PQR file with spaces between the fields and no chain letter, atoms N, CA, C, O and H, PARSE charges and radii, in Angstrom:
ATOM       1  N    MET     1     197.018  163.067   55.783 -0.4000 1.5000
ATOM       2  CA   MET     1     196.440  162.478   56.685 -0.0000 2.0000
ATOM       3  C    MET     1     195.847  164.118   56.974  0.5500 1.7000
ATOM       4  O    MET     1     196.316  165.253   56.888 -0.5500 1.4000
ATOM       5  N    SER     2     194.810  163.624   57.284 -0.4000 1.5000
ATOM       6  CA   SER     2     193.828  164.596   57.626 -0.0000 2.0000
ATOM       7  C    SER     2     193.968  165.160   59.008  0.5500 1.7000
ATOM       8  O    SER     2     193.820  164.244   59.816 -0.5500 1.4000
ATOM       9  H    SER     2     194.429  162.702   57.354  0.4000 1.0000
ATOM      10  N    ALA     3     194.110  165.874   59.373 -0.4000 1.5000
ATOM      11  CA   ALA     3     194.287  165.940   61.009 -0.0000 2.0000
ATOM      12  C    ALA     3     193.098  167.223   62.494  0.5500 1.7000
ATOM      13  O    ALA     3     192.438  168.123   61.975 -0.5500 1.4000
ATOM      14  H    ALA     3     194.231  166.618   58.716  0.4000 1.0000
ATOM      15  N    LYS     4     193.048  167.119   63.673 -0.4000 1.5000
ATOM      16  CA   LYS     4     192.314  167.352   63.964 -0.0000 2.0000
ATOM      17  C    LYS     4     192.968  167.969   65.063  0.5500 1.7000
ATOM      18  O    LYS     4     193.679  167.198   65.707 -0.5500 1.4000
ATOM      19  H    LYS     4     193.584  166.387   64.094  0.4000 1.0000
ATOM      20  N    ALA     5     192.934  168.903   65.375 -0.4000 1.5000
ATOM      21  CA   ALA     5     193.939  169.401   66.791 -0.0000 2.0000
ATOM      22  C    ALA     5     192.759  169.446   67.940  0.5500 1.7000
ATOM      23  O    ALA     5     191.726  170.082   68.151 -0.5500 1.4000
ATOM      24  H    ALA     5     192.357  169.530   64.852  0.4000 1.0000
ATOM      25  N    VAL     6     193.556  168.349   68.586 -0.4000 1.5000
ATOM      26  CA   VAL     6     192.603  168.413   70.673 -0.0000 2.0000
ATOM      27  C    VAL     6     192.775  169.114   71.568  0.5500 1.7000
ATOM      28  O    VAL     6     193.466  170.123   71.715 -0.5500 1.4000
ATOM      29  H    VAL     6     194.396  167.832   68.415  0.4000 1.0000
ATOM      30  N    GLN     7     192.140  168.582   72.186 -0.4000 1.5000
ATOM      31  CA   GLN     7     192.692  169.255   73.363 -0.0000 2.0000
ATOM      32  C    GLN     7     192.531  169.045   74.497  0.5500 1.7000
ATOM      33  O    GLN     7     191.580  169.653   74.990 -0.5500 1.4000
ATOM      34  H    GLN     7     191.579  167.763   72.067  0.4000 1.0000
ATOM      35  N    ILE     8     193.432  168.019   75.540 -0.4000 1.5000
ATOM      36  CA   ILE     8     194.060  167.264   76.336 -0.0000 2.0000
ATOM      37  C    ILE     8     194.874  167.466   78.122  0.5500 1.7000
ATOM      38  O    ILE     8     195.960  167.997   78.355 -0.5500 1.4000
ATOM      39  H    ILE     8     194.204  167.526   75.139  0.4000 1.0000
ATOM      40  N    SER     9     194.028  166.922   79.008 -0.4000 1.5000
ATOM      41  CA   SER     9     194.689  167.893   80.189 -0.0000 2.0000
ATOM      42  C    SER     9     195.044  165.804   80.530  0.5500 1.7000
ATOM      43  O    SER     9     194.472  164.719   80.430 -0.5500 1.4000
ATOM      44  H    SER     9     193.146  166.491   78.819  0.4000 1.0000
ATOM      45  N    MET    10     196.862  166.638   81.110 -0.4000 1.5000
ATOM      46  CA   MET    10     197.461  165.266   82.115 -0.0000 2.0000
ATOM      47  C    MET    10     197.904  166.634   82.531  0.5500 1.7000
ATOM      48  O    MET    10     197.880  167.788   82.101 -0.5500 1.4000
ATOM      49  H    MET    10     197.327  167.520   81.191  0.4000 1.0000
ATOM      50  N    ASP    11     198.621  165.463   84.329 -0.4000 1.5000
ATOM      51  CA   ASP    11     199.280  166.288   85.183 -0.0000 2.0000
ATOM      52  C    ASP    11     200.554  166.935   84.960  0.5500 1.7000
ATOM      53  O    ASP    11     201.058  167.114   83.851 -0.5500 1.4000
ATOM      54  H    ASP    11     198.640  164.526   84.678  0.4000 1.0000
ATOM      55  N    ARG    12     200.839  167.132   85.600 -0.4000 1.5000
ATOM      56  CA   ARG    12     202.399  167.897   84.979 -0.0000 2.0000
ATOM      57  C    ARG    12     203.612  166.749   84.794  0.5500 1.7000
ATOM      58  O    ARG    12     204.206  166.651   83.721 -0.5500 1.4000
ATOM      59  H    ARG    12     200.429  166.988   86.501  0.4000 1.0000
ATOM      60  N    GLU    13     203.854  166.076   85.697 -0.4000 1.5000
ATOM      61  CA   GLU    13     204.405  165.354   85.524 -0.0000 2.0000
ATOM      62  C    GLU    13     204.928  164.816   84.350  0.5500 1.7000
ATOM      63  O    GLU    13     206.027  164.871   83.798 -0.5500 1.4000
ATOM      64  H    GLU    13     203.371  166.156   86.568  0.4000 1.0000
ATOM      65  N    LEU    14     203.271  163.987   83.976 -0.4000 1.5000
ATOM      66  CA   LEU    14     203.473  162.912   83.429 -0.0000 2.0000
ATOM      67  C    LEU    14     203.829  164.390   81.738  0.5500 1.7000
ATOM      68  O    LEU    14     204.552  164.009   80.817 -0.5500 1.4000
ATOM      69  H    LEU    14     202.378  163.942   84.424  0.4000 1.0000
ATOM      70  N    LEU    15     203.563  165.016   81.715 -0.4000 1.5000
ATOM      71  CA   LEU    15     204.446  165.805   80.503 -0.0000 2.0000
ATOM      72  C    LEU    15     205.364  166.263   80.399  0.5500 1.7000
ATOM      73  O    LEU    15     205.787  166.882   79.423 -0.5500 1.4000
ATOM      74  H    LEU    15     202.976  165.326   82.463  0.4000 1.0000
ATOM      75  N    ALA    16     206.166  165.933   81.972 -0.4000 1.5000
ATOM      76  CA   ALA    16     207.084  166.356   81.669 -0.0000 2.0000
ATOM      77  C    ALA    16     208.244  165.156   81.002  0.5500 1.7000
ATOM      78  O    ALA    16     209.057  165.047   80.084 -0.5500 1.4000
ATOM      79  H    ALA    16     205.822  165.430   82.766  0.4000 1.0000
ATOM      80  N    ARG    17     207.880  164.654   81.749 -0.4000 1.5000
ATOM      81  CA   ARG    17     208.036  162.942   80.919 -0.0000 2.0000
ATOM      82  C    ARG    17     208.152  162.815   79.142  0.5500 1.7000
ATOM      83  O    ARG    17     209.002  162.377   78.368 -0.5500 1.4000
ATOM      84  H    ARG    17     207.219  164.742   82.494  0.4000 1.0000
ATOM      85  N    ILE    18     206.833  163.441   79.006 -0.4000 1.5000
ATOM      86  CA   ILE    18     206.995  163.054   77.234 -0.0000 2.0000
ATOM      87  C    ILE    18     207.376  164.362   77.192  0.5500 1.7000
ATOM      88  O    ILE    18     206.684  164.565   76.195 -0.5500 1.4000
ATOM      89  H    ILE    18     206.142  163.797   79.635  0.4000 1.0000
ATOM      90  N    ASP    19     208.040  165.802   77.470 -0.4000 1.5000
ATOM      91  CA   ASP    19     208.650  166.646   76.817 -0.0000 2.0000
ATOM      92  C    ASP    19     210.275  166.326   77.224  0.5500 1.7000
ATOM      93  O    ASP    19     211.005  167.302   77.056 -0.5500 1.4000
ATOM      94  H    ASP    19     208.602  165.637   78.280  0.4000 1.0000
ATOM      95  N    ARG    20     211.124  164.768   77.873 -0.4000 1.5000
ATOM      96  CA   ARG    20     212.235  164.604   78.514 -0.0000 2.0000
ATOM      97  C    ARG    20     212.077  163.391   77.356  0.5500 1.7000
ATOM      98  O    ARG    20     213.277  163.135   77.255 -0.5500 1.4000
ATOM      99  H    ARG    20     210.531  163.974   78.010  0.4000 1.0000
ATOM     100  N    ASP    21     211.339  162.345   76.287 -0.4000 1.5000
ATOM     101  CA   ASP    21     211.850  161.824   75.600 -0.0000 2.0000
ATOM     102  C    ASP    21     211.564  162.370   74.100  0.5500 1.7000
ATOM     103  O    ASP    21     210.588  162.715   73.434 -0.5500 1.4000
ATOM     104  H    ASP    21     210.364  162.552   76.369  0.4000 1.0000
ATOM     105  N    PRO    22     213.341  162.224   73.905 -0.5600 1.5000
ATOM     106  CA   PRO    22     213.491  162.228   72.785  0.2800 2.0000
ATOM     107  C    PRO    22     213.136  161.968   71.133  0.5500 1.7000
ATOM     108  O    PRO    22     213.859  162.130   70.149 -0.5500 1.4000
ATOM     109  N    LYS    23     212.052  161.609   71.212 -0.4000 1.5000
ATOM     110  CA   LYS    23     210.958  161.884   70.393 -0.0000 2.0000
ATOM     111  C    LYS    23     210.259  162.992   70.239  0.5500 1.7000
ATOM     112  O    LYS    23     209.561  163.235   69.255 -0.5500 1.4000
ATOM     113  H    LYS    23     211.465  161.477   72.011  0.4000 1.0000
ATOM     114  N    THR    24     210.390  163.598   71.050 -0.4000 1.5000
ATOM     115  CA   THR    24     208.909  164.374   71.729 -0.0000 2.0000
ATOM     116  C    THR    24     209.800  166.217   71.390  0.5500 1.7000
ATOM     117  O    THR    24     209.482  167.406   71.415 -0.5500 1.4000
ATOM     118  H    THR    24     210.957  163.401   71.849  0.4000 1.0000
ATOM     119  N    LYS    25     211.315  165.145   71.032 -0.4000 1.5000
ATOM     120  CA   LYS    25     212.211  166.596   71.006 -0.0000 2.0000
ATOM     121  C    LYS    25     212.653  166.319   70.025  0.5500 1.7000
ATOM     122  O    LYS    25     213.804  166.713   70.214 -0.5500 1.4000
ATOM     123  H    LYS    25     211.573  164.179   71.012  0.4000 1.0000
ATOM     124  N    GLN    26     212.643  165.839   68.852 -0.4000 1.5000
ATOM     125  CA   GLN    26     213.038  165.381   67.702 -0.0000 2.0000
ATOM     126  C    GLN    26     211.634  166.054   66.889  0.5500 1.7000
ATOM     127  O    GLN    26     211.588  166.988   66.089 -0.5500 1.4000
ATOM     128  H    GLN    26     211.708  165.519   68.699  0.4000 1.0000
ATOM     129  N    GLU    27     210.336  165.035   67.531 -0.4000 1.5000
ATOM     130  CA   GLU    27     209.201  165.495   66.095 -0.0000 2.0000
ATOM     131  C    GLU    27     207.575  166.200   66.989  0.5500 1.7000
ATOM     132  O    GLU    27     206.495  166.267   66.402 -0.5500 1.4000
ATOM     133  H    GLU    27     210.373  164.277   68.181  0.4000 1.0000
ATOM     134  N    GLY    28     207.722  166.510   68.007 -0.4000 1.5000
ATOM     135  CA   GLY    28     207.169  166.878   68.946 -0.0000 2.0000
ATOM     136  C    GLY    28     205.688  166.527   70.081  0.5500 1.7000
ATOM     137  O    GLY    28     205.498  165.315   70.174 -0.5500 1.4000
ATOM     138  H    GLY    28     208.599  166.456   68.484  0.4000 1.0000
ATOM     139  N    ARG    29     205.178  166.964   70.498 -0.4000 1.5000
ATOM     140  CA   ARG    29     204.482  165.763   70.822 -0.0000 2.0000
ATOM     141  C    ARG    29     203.347  165.760   71.000  0.5500 1.7000
ATOM     142  O    ARG    29     202.842  165.457   72.081 -0.5500 1.4000
ATOM     143  H    ARG    29     205.332  167.949   70.423  0.4000 1.0000
ATOM     144  N    SER    30     202.446  166.237   69.559 -0.4000 1.5000
ATOM     145  CA   SER    30     202.092  166.001   69.383 -0.0000 2.0000
ATOM     146  C    SER    30     202.082  164.016   68.186  0.5500 1.7000
ATOM     147  O    SER    30     201.312  163.173   68.645 -0.5500 1.4000
ATOM     148  H    SER    30     202.856  166.484   68.681  0.4000 1.0000
ATOM     149  N    ALA    31     202.507  163.800   67.518 -0.4000 1.5000
ATOM     150  CA   ALA    31     204.078  162.345   67.020 -0.0000 2.0000
ATOM     151  C    ALA    31     203.656  161.962   68.480  0.5500 1.7000
ATOM     152  O    ALA    31     202.630  161.443   68.921 -0.5500 1.4000
ATOM     153  H    ALA    31     203.133  164.485   67.146  0.4000 1.0000
ATOM     154  N    PHE    32     204.830  162.409   69.083 -0.4000 1.5000
ATOM     155  CA   PHE    32     204.938  161.017   70.510 -0.0000 2.0000
ATOM     156  C    PHE    32     203.333  160.845   70.958  0.5500 1.7000
ATOM     157  O    PHE    32     203.603  159.686   71.272 -0.5500 1.4000
ATOM     158  H    PHE    32     205.663  162.830   68.724  0.4000 1.0000
ATOM     159  N    ILE    33     202.131  160.933   71.221 -0.4000 1.5000
ATOM     160  CA   ILE    33     200.833  160.769   71.612 -0.0000 2.0000
ATOM     161  C    ILE    33     200.752  160.186   70.417  0.5500 1.7000
ATOM     162  O    ILE    33     201.289  159.099   70.629 -0.5500 1.4000
ATOM     163  H    ILE    33     201.912  161.875   70.966  0.4000 1.0000
ATOM     164  N    ARG    34     200.500  160.199   69.544 -0.4000 1.5000
ATOM     165  CA   ARG    34     199.722  159.987   68.684 -0.0000 2.0000
ATOM     166  C    ARG    34     200.304  158.461   68.385  0.5500 1.7000
ATOM     167  O    ARG    34     199.541  157.528   68.139 -0.5500 1.4000
ATOM     168  H    ARG    34     200.064  161.082   69.372  0.4000 1.0000
ATOM     169  N    ASP    35     201.869  158.305   68.440 -0.4000 1.5000
ATOM     170  CA   ASP    35     202.198  156.923   68.948 -0.0000 2.0000
ATOM     171  C    ASP    35     201.613  156.571   69.410  0.5500 1.7000
ATOM     172  O    ASP    35     200.757  155.767   69.043 -0.5500 1.4000
ATOM     173  H    ASP    35     202.489  159.063   68.640  0.4000 1.0000
ATOM     174  N    ALA    36     201.884  157.220   70.956 -0.4000 1.5000
ATOM     175  CA   ALA    36     201.215  156.080   72.325 -0.0000 2.0000
ATOM     176  C    ALA    36     199.903  155.598   72.175  0.5500 1.7000
ATOM     177  O    ALA    36     199.291  154.644   72.653 -0.5500 1.4000
ATOM     178  H    ALA    36     202.580  157.873   71.254  0.4000 1.0000
ATOM     179  N    VAL    37     199.576  156.677   71.236 -0.4000 1.5000
ATOM     180  CA   VAL    37     197.950  156.119   71.561 -0.0000 2.0000
ATOM     181  C    VAL    37     197.575  154.401   70.523  0.5500 1.7000
ATOM     182  O    VAL    37     197.060  153.312   70.777 -0.5500 1.4000
ATOM     183  H    VAL    37     200.074  157.453   70.847  0.4000 1.0000
ATOM     184  N    LEU    38     198.083  154.940   69.565 -0.4000 1.5000
ATOM     185  CA   LEU    38     198.518  153.337   68.774 -0.0000 2.0000
ATOM     186  C    LEU    38     198.906  152.762   68.644  0.5500 1.7000
ATOM     187  O    LEU    38     199.015  151.843   67.833 -0.5500 1.4000
ATOM     188  H    LEU    38     198.501  155.825   69.358  0.4000 1.0000
ATOM     189  N    LEU    39     199.519  153.318   69.935 -0.4000 1.5000
ATOM     190  CA   LEU    39     200.759  151.223   69.973 -0.0000 2.0000
ATOM     191  C    LEU    39     199.813  150.579   71.008  0.5500 1.7000
ATOM     192  O    LEU    39     199.936  149.378   71.246 -0.5500 1.4000
ATOM     193  H    LEU    39     199.431  154.065   70.594  0.4000 1.0000
ATOM     194  N    TYR    40     198.251  151.814   72.054 -0.4000 1.5000
ATOM     195  CA   TYR    40     197.978  151.102   72.970 -0.0000 2.0000
ATOM     196  C    TYR    40     196.705  150.638   72.458  0.5500 1.7000
ATOM     197  O    TYR    40     195.816  150.089   73.109 -0.5500 1.4000
ATOM     198  H    TYR    40     198.152  152.790   71.861  0.4000 1.0000
ATOM     199  N    LEU    41     196.713  150.983   70.921 -0.4000 1.5000
ATOM     200  CA   LEU    41     195.181  151.296   70.536 -0.0000 2.0000
ATOM     201  C    LEU    41     195.629  149.107   70.423  0.5500 1.7000
ATOM     202  O    LEU    41     195.190  148.109   70.995 -0.5500 1.4000
ATOM     203  H    LEU    41     197.435  151.429   70.392  0.4000 1.0000
ATOM     204  N    GLU    42     196.632  149.367   69.411 -0.4000 1.5000
ATOM     205  CA   GLU    42     196.999  147.951   69.056 -0.0000 2.0000
ATOM     206  C    GLU    42     197.136  146.921   70.134  0.5500 1.7000
ATOM     207  O    GLU    42     197.013  145.707   69.968 -0.5500 1.4000
ATOM     208  H    GLU    42     196.988  150.178   68.947  0.4000 1.0000
ATOM     209  N    ALA    43     197.435  147.608   71.389 -0.4000 1.5000
ATOM     210  CA   ALA    43     198.060  145.888   72.035 -0.0000 2.0000
ATOM     211  C    ALA    43     196.711  145.820   72.959  0.5500 1.7000
ATOM     212  O    ALA    43     196.500  144.962   73.816 -0.5500 1.4000
ATOM     213  H    ALA    43     197.534  148.593   71.524  0.4000 1.0000
ATOM     214  N    LYS    44     195.944  146.772   72.652 -0.4000 1.5000
ATOM     215  CA   LYS    44     193.844  146.762   73.239 -0.0000 2.0000
ATOM     216  C    LYS    44     193.209  145.124   72.709  0.5500 1.7000
ATOM     217  O    LYS    44     192.668  144.108   73.146 -0.5500 1.4000
ATOM     218  H    LYS    44     196.115  147.469   71.955  0.4000 1.0000
ATOM     219  N    ARG    45     193.793  145.825   71.315 -0.4000 1.5000
ATOM     220  CA   ARG    45     193.253  145.082   69.544 -0.0000 2.0000
ATOM     221  C    ARG    45     193.929  143.440   70.098  0.5500 1.7000
ATOM     222  O    ARG    45     193.297  142.396   69.940 -0.5500 1.4000
ATOM     223  H    ARG    45     194.233  146.650   70.960  0.4000 1.0000
ATOM     224  N    ARG    46     195.189  143.502   70.694 -0.4000 1.5000
ATOM     225  CA   ARG    46     195.365  141.901   70.565 -0.0000 2.0000
ATOM     226  C    ARG    46     194.996  141.180   71.736  0.5500 1.7000
ATOM     227  O    ARG    46     195.170  139.965   71.837 -0.5500 1.4000
ATOM     228  H    ARG    46     195.702  144.351   70.823  0.4000 1.0000
ATOM     229  N    ARG    47     194.413  142.000   72.763 -0.4000 1.5000
ATOM     230  CA   ARG    47     194.529  141.583   74.075 -0.0000 2.0000
ATOM     231  C    ARG    47     193.181  140.825   73.887  0.5500 1.7000
ATOM     232  O    ARG    47     193.079  139.662   74.278 -0.5500 1.4000
ATOM     233  H    ARG    47     194.271  142.987   72.681  0.4000 1.0000
ATOM     234  N    ASP    48     191.816  141.686   73.101 -0.4000 1.5000
ATOM     235  CA   ASP    48     191.018  142.125   72.853 -0.0000 2.0000
ATOM     236  C    ASP    48     191.082  139.949   71.763  0.5500 1.7000
ATOM     237  O    ASP    48     189.974  139.415   71.701 -0.5500 1.4000
ATOM     238  H    ASP    48     191.899  142.631   72.784  0.4000 1.0000
ATOM     239  N    VAL    49     191.851  139.423   71.362 -0.4000 1.5000
ATOM     240  CA   VAL    49     191.943  138.720   70.350 -0.0000 2.0000
ATOM     241  C    VAL    49     191.572  137.612   70.665  0.5500 1.7000
ATOM     242  O    VAL    49     190.706  136.776   70.407 -0.5500 1.4000
ATOM     243  H    VAL    49     192.751  139.857   71.412  0.4000 1.0000
ATOM     244  N    ASP    50     193.378  137.984   71.980 -0.4000 1.5000
ATOM     245  CA   ASP    50     193.766  137.078   72.938 -0.0000 2.0000
ATOM     246  C    ASP    50     192.524  136.345   73.487  0.5500 1.7000
ATOM     247  O    ASP    50     192.307  135.139   73.599 -0.5500 1.4000
ATOM     248  H    ASP    50     194.081  138.663   72.190  0.4000 1.0000
ATOM     249  N    GLN    51     191.712  137.500   73.821 -0.4000 1.5000
ATOM     250  CA   GLN    51     190.368  136.684   74.817 -0.0000 2.0000
ATOM     251  C    GLN    51     189.519  136.261   74.428  0.5500 1.7000
ATOM     252  O    GLN    51     188.807  135.353   74.858 -0.5500 1.4000
ATOM     253  H    GLN    51     191.888  138.480   73.730  0.4000 1.0000
ATOM     254  N    ARG    52     189.431  137.216   73.020 -0.4000 1.5000
ATOM     255  CA   ARG    52     187.608  135.767   72.109 -0.0000 2.0000
ATOM     256  C    ARG    52     188.738  134.162   71.962  0.5500 1.7000
ATOM     257  O    ARG    52     188.351  133.061   72.355 -0.5500 1.4000
ATOM     258  H    ARG    52     190.009  137.953   72.671  0.4000 1.0000
ATOM     259  N    ILE    53     189.998  134.388   71.380 -0.4000 1.5000
ATOM     260  CA   ILE    53     190.191  133.161   71.463 -0.0000 2.0000
ATOM     261  C    ILE    53     190.228  132.001   72.636  0.5500 1.7000
ATOM     262  O    ILE    53     189.871  130.830   72.513 -0.5500 1.4000
ATOM     263  H    ILE    53     190.312  135.282   71.060  0.4000 1.0000
ATOM     264  N    ARG    54     190.740  132.626   73.765 -0.4000 1.5000
ATOM     265  CA   ARG    54     190.336  131.849   74.581 -0.0000 2.0000
ATOM     266  C    ARG    54     189.378  131.326   75.130  0.5500 1.7000
ATOM     267  O    ARG    54     189.244  130.176   75.549 -0.5500 1.4000
ATOM     268  H    ARG    54     191.030  133.578   73.866  0.4000 1.0000
ATOM     269  N    GLN    55     188.325  132.640   75.135 -0.4000 1.5000
ATOM     270  CA   GLN    55     186.697  132.252   75.120 -0.0000 2.0000
ATOM     271  C    GLN    55     186.089  131.161   74.135  0.5500 1.7000
ATOM     272  O    GLN    55     184.993  130.601   74.155 -0.5500 1.4000
ATOM     273  H    GLN    55     188.434  133.575   74.794  0.4000 1.0000
ATOM     274  N    THR    56     187.121  131.052   73.304 -0.4000 1.5000
ATOM     275  CA   THR    56     186.432  130.325   71.517 -0.0000 2.0000
ATOM     276  C    THR    56     186.197  128.814   72.256  0.5500 1.7000
ATOM     277  O    THR    56     185.353  128.057   72.736 -0.5500 1.4000
ATOM     278  H    THR    56     188.012  131.506   73.288  0.4000 1.0000
ATOM     279  N    PHE    57     187.785  129.015   71.920 -0.4000 1.5000
ATOM     280  CA   PHE    57     188.403  127.469   73.037 -0.0000 2.0000
ATOM     281  C    PHE    57     188.500  126.691   74.123  0.5500 1.7000
ATOM     282  O    PHE    57     188.755  125.487   74.166 -0.5500 1.4000
ATOM     283  H    PHE    57     188.471  129.630   71.530  0.4000 1.0000
ATOM     284  N    SER    58     188.149  127.905   75.545 -0.4000 1.5000
ATOM     285  CA   SER    58     188.293  127.088   77.071 -0.0000 2.0000
ATOM     286  C    SER    58     187.038  126.329   76.523  0.5500 1.7000
ATOM     287  O    SER    58     186.059  126.483   75.792 -0.5500 1.4000
ATOM     288  H    SER    58     187.942  128.882   75.510  0.4000 1.0000
ATOM     289  N    GLY    59     187.792  125.232   77.486 -0.4000 1.5000
ATOM     290  CA   GLY    59     186.890  124.126   77.884 -0.0000 2.0000
ATOM     291  C    GLY    59     186.873  123.113   76.288  0.5500 1.7000
ATOM     292  O    GLY    59     185.874  122.465   76.602 -0.5500 1.4000
ATOM     293  H    GLY    59     188.586  125.106   78.080  0.4000 1.0000
ATOM     294  N    ARG    60     187.063  122.826   75.573 -0.4000 1.5000
ATOM     295  CA   ARG    60     187.294  122.520   74.161 -0.0000 2.0000
ATOM     296  C    ARG    60     188.227  121.395   74.248  0.5500 1.7000
ATOM     297  O    ARG    60     188.400  120.542   73.377 -0.5500 1.4000
ATOM     298  H    ARG    60     187.874  123.352   75.318  0.4000 1.0000
ATOM     299  N    ALA    61     188.771  121.471   75.304 -0.4000 1.5000
ATOM     300  CA   ALA    61     190.351  120.654   74.810 -0.0000 2.0000
ATOM     301  C    ALA    61     189.761  118.982   73.551  0.5500 1.7000
ATOM     302  O    ALA    61     189.857  118.646   72.370 -0.5500 1.4000
ATOM     303  H    ALA    61     188.631  122.164   76.011  0.4000 1.0000
ATOM     304  N    PRO    62     189.215  118.488   74.784 -0.5600 1.5000
ATOM     305  CA   PRO    62     188.369  116.612   74.329  0.2800 2.0000
ATOM     306  C    PRO    62     188.361  116.604   72.351  0.5500 1.7000
ATOM     307  O    PRO    62     188.925  115.949   71.475 -0.5500 1.4000
ATOM     308  N    GLU    63     187.030  118.137   72.429 -0.4000 1.5000
ATOM     309  CA   GLU    63     186.896  117.938   71.270 -0.0000 2.0000
ATOM     310  C    GLU    63     187.385  117.916   70.413  0.5500 1.7000
ATOM     311  O    GLU    63     187.452  117.027   69.564 -0.5500 1.4000
ATOM     312  H    GLU    63     186.572  118.669   73.141  0.4000 1.0000
ATOM     313  N    LEU    64     188.044  119.368   70.482 -0.4000 1.5000
ATOM     314  CA   LEU    64     189.550  119.587   69.196 -0.0000 2.0000
ATOM     315  C    LEU    64     190.058  118.185   68.946  0.5500 1.7000
ATOM     316  O    LEU    64     189.730  117.344   68.109 -0.5500 1.4000
ATOM     317  H    LEU    64     187.990  120.090   71.172  0.4000 1.0000
ATOM     318  N    LEU    65     190.901  118.181   69.857 -0.4000 1.5000
ATOM     319  CA   LEU    65     191.517  116.881   70.078 -0.0000 2.0000
ATOM     320  C    LEU    65     190.819  114.982   69.065  0.5500 1.7000
ATOM     321  O    LEU    65     191.354  114.041   68.479 -0.5500 1.4000
ATOM     322  H    LEU    65     191.167  118.864   70.536  0.4000 1.0000
ATOM     323  N    ALA    66     189.836  115.281   69.330 -0.4000 1.5000
ATOM     324  CA   ALA    66     189.229  114.283   68.365 -0.0000 2.0000
ATOM     325  C    ALA    66     188.962  114.610   67.161  0.5500 1.7000
ATOM     326  O    ALA    66     188.730  113.705   66.359 -0.5500 1.4000
ATOM     327  H    ALA    66     189.402  116.045   69.806  0.4000 1.0000
ATOM     328  N    GLU    67     188.926  116.077   66.708 -0.4000 1.5000
ATOM     329  CA   GLU    67     188.636  116.197   65.606 -0.0000 2.0000
ATOM     330  C    GLU    67     190.289  116.395   65.013  0.5500 1.7000
ATOM     331  O    GLU    67     190.422  116.544   63.798 -0.5500 1.4000
ATOM     332  H    GLU    67     189.114  116.812   67.359  0.4000 1.0000
ATOM     333  N    VAL    68     190.958  116.392   65.494 -0.4000 1.5000
ATOM     334  CA   VAL    68     192.640  115.880   65.619 -0.0000 2.0000
ATOM     335  C    VAL    68     193.274  115.062   65.245  0.5500 1.7000
ATOM     336  O    VAL    68     194.203  114.918   64.450 -0.5500 1.4000
ATOM     337  H    VAL    68     190.849  116.271   66.481  0.4000 1.0000
ATOM     338  N    GLU    69     192.479  114.268   66.140 -0.4000 1.5000
ATOM     339  CA   GLU    69     193.308  113.126   66.520 -0.0000 2.0000
ATOM     340  C    GLU    69     193.457  111.958   65.236  0.5500 1.7000
ATOM     341  O    GLU    69     194.107  111.054   65.761 -0.5500 1.4000
ATOM     342  H    GLU    69     191.725  114.384   66.786  0.4000 1.0000
ATOM     343  N    GLY    70     193.265  111.695   64.302 -0.4000 1.5000
ATOM     344  CA   GLY    70     193.151  110.889   63.397 -0.0000 2.0000
ATOM     345  C    GLY    70     194.029  111.666   62.300  0.5500 1.7000
ATOM     346  O    GLY    70     193.298  111.512   61.322 -0.5500 1.4000
ATOM     347  H    GLY    70     192.737  112.430   63.875  0.4000 1.0000
ATOM     348  N    MET    71     194.914  112.257   61.928 -0.4000 1.5000
ATOM     349  CA   MET    71     195.436  112.965   61.733 -0.0000 2.0000
ATOM     350  C    MET    71     197.050  113.109   62.285  0.5500 1.7000
ATOM     351  O    MET    71     198.073  113.310   61.631 -0.5500 1.4000
ATOM     352  H    MET    71     195.508  112.382   62.722  0.4000 1.0000
ATOM     353  N    LEU    72     196.909  112.971   63.376 -0.4000 1.5000
ATOM     354  CA   LEU    72     197.792  113.375   64.608 -0.0000 2.0000
ATOM     355  C    LEU    72     198.745  112.151   64.372  0.5500 1.7000
ATOM     356  O    LEU    72     199.926  112.378   64.113 -0.5500 1.4000
ATOM     357  H    LEU    72     196.078  112.807   63.908  0.4000 1.0000
ATOM     358  N    GLU    73     198.274  110.844   64.450 -0.4000 1.5000
ATOM     359  CA   GLU    73     198.395  109.272   64.078 -0.0000 2.0000
ATOM     360  C    GLU    73     199.256  108.713   63.233  0.5500 1.7000
ATOM     361  O    GLU    73     200.284  108.038   63.286 -0.5500 1.4000
ATOM     362  H    GLU    73     197.314  110.660   64.660  0.4000 1.0000
ATOM     363  N    GLY    74     198.398  109.286   62.265 -0.4000 1.5000
ATOM     364  CA   GLY    74     199.514  109.453   60.770 -0.0000 2.0000
ATOM     365  C    GLY    74     200.659  110.887   60.466  0.5500 1.7000
ATOM     366  O    GLY    74     200.976  111.651   59.554 -0.5500 1.4000
ATOM     367  H    GLY    74     197.564  109.835   62.222  0.4000 1.0000
ATOM     368  N    GLN    75     200.996  110.592   61.997 -0.4000 1.5000
ATOM     369  CA   GLN    75     202.355  111.926   61.253 -0.0000 2.0000
ATOM     370  C    GLN    75     203.166  110.885   61.703  0.5500 1.7000
ATOM     371  O    GLN    75     202.803  109.824   62.211 -0.5500 1.4000
ATOM     372  H    GLN    75     200.738  109.972   62.738  0.4000 1.0000
ATOM     373  N    ALA    76     204.710  111.426   61.387 -0.4000 1.5000
ATOM     374  CA   ALA    76     205.235  110.868   61.997 -0.0000 2.0000
ATOM     375  C    ALA    76     207.043  112.018   62.214  0.5500 1.7000
ATOM     376  O    ALA    76     207.315  113.086   61.666 -0.5500 1.4000
ATOM     377  H    ALA    76     205.004  112.288   60.975  0.4000 1.0000
ATOM     378  N    TRP    77     207.862  111.216   63.171 -0.4000 1.5000
ATOM     379  CA   TRP    77     208.809  111.943   63.398 -0.0000 2.0000
ATOM     380  C    TRP    77     209.881  112.010   62.575  0.5500 1.7000
ATOM     381  O    TRP    77     210.382  110.961   62.171 -0.5500 1.4000
ATOM     382  H    TRP    77     207.640  110.348   63.616  0.4000 1.0000
ATOM     383  N    PRO    78     210.383  113.217   62.210 -0.5600 1.5000
ATOM     384  CA   PRO    78     211.701  112.487   60.704  0.2800 2.0000
ATOM     385  C    PRO    78     212.793  112.002   61.180  0.5500 1.7000
ATOM     386  O    PRO    78     213.226  112.332   62.284 -0.5500 1.4000
ATOM     387  N    GLU    79     213.562  110.873   60.136 -0.4000 1.5000
ATOM     388  CA   GLU    79     214.584  110.225   61.306 -0.0000 2.0000
ATOM     389  C    GLU    79     215.261  110.436   60.803  0.5500 1.7000
ATOM     390  O    GLU    79     215.291  110.502   59.574 -0.5500 1.4000
ATOM     391  H    GLU    79     213.210  110.606   59.239  0.4000 1.0000
ATOM     392  N    LYS    80     216.507  110.729   61.933 -0.4000 1.5000
ATOM     393  CA   LYS    80     217.641  111.645   61.573 -0.0000 2.0000
ATOM     394  C    LYS    80     218.831  110.703   61.436  0.5500 1.7000
ATOM     395  O    LYS    80     219.940  111.149   61.140 -0.5500 1.4000
ATOM     396  H    LYS    80     216.483  110.676   62.932  0.4000 1.0000
């Protein structure tokens, strides 16, 4: 991985919290912040996907039910 040094500013209390974390003590601030940013970006991507799904299907329940109603009628619960 090719890395580029960057400079960021943060308040002292946040930096102190980062420095107290075991990951920072093991791998350093860069690794901690890199992992935190990756987690944030993945969580944001998932929220965006969820939002697009909600927008796509909101208000379409009757239409979607009509599409699968025939298949649902042919399904049966397994006998015990």
